C-alpha angles and dihedrals in degrees: 000000000000121000119242111228089211094052117113114264119250114251114256119243118249104259097037124108124216112258094243092051093059094098115154107253113192110241111228109251098217094178093058090047090051092050092050092048090049091050092048091050091049091051090049091049092049092048092050091048089052094047098041096083090050092051090049090049092050092049091049091049091052093052092046091048090054090052094054097078089053089049090052093050092048091047092052091049090046092055090050092050093047091048093057105024112019098168101040123118088247091057091047091048091051089049087056091050091054092047087056091048091051090049093051092045090052093048092050095044096248115152127191115230121211107183098181110146094007124118115270113264116183090207092063104021137054113204120224103179137297138299136187110228120164118244096022120117117242112266093020125113107280099176135013113219096179126009120243125226134212127204101207103309096336126092111249093178130356119237114250107226147166118229128227114254123172113224 
């Protein structure tokens, strides 16, 4: 029997798909996607765990850096009070404040830097002119205008200095 091209087509059965509609659609592999997502999340969590101490340290450094101008003002006032009234309750109270500052600085790993007489280092010092001080080598720090501070090995604040220059 030969098929007649003009013959009516047979009706398709209900679950069958037309031959041209049988394109291969990729089935989503949800398990692989889940595994990749889980691995990405684990990597993210590990990275955050590694970076967290550094973020805490940076936040601590920022707070400490904001406290240093207050420390400088109190220190200046303390020097004035001690110069005029060394044994007053105000002087004793300010001594207690500075003991607390020193305690906090020690706990946090903050160290005061006094570069007087040392060679100038632009990483640790900020130059504000020149001075002539006997016994100091030319180009070295002759006078410290404002102390610098280190947080561990990192500079929290550079020291403001004047450099030795022979006339």
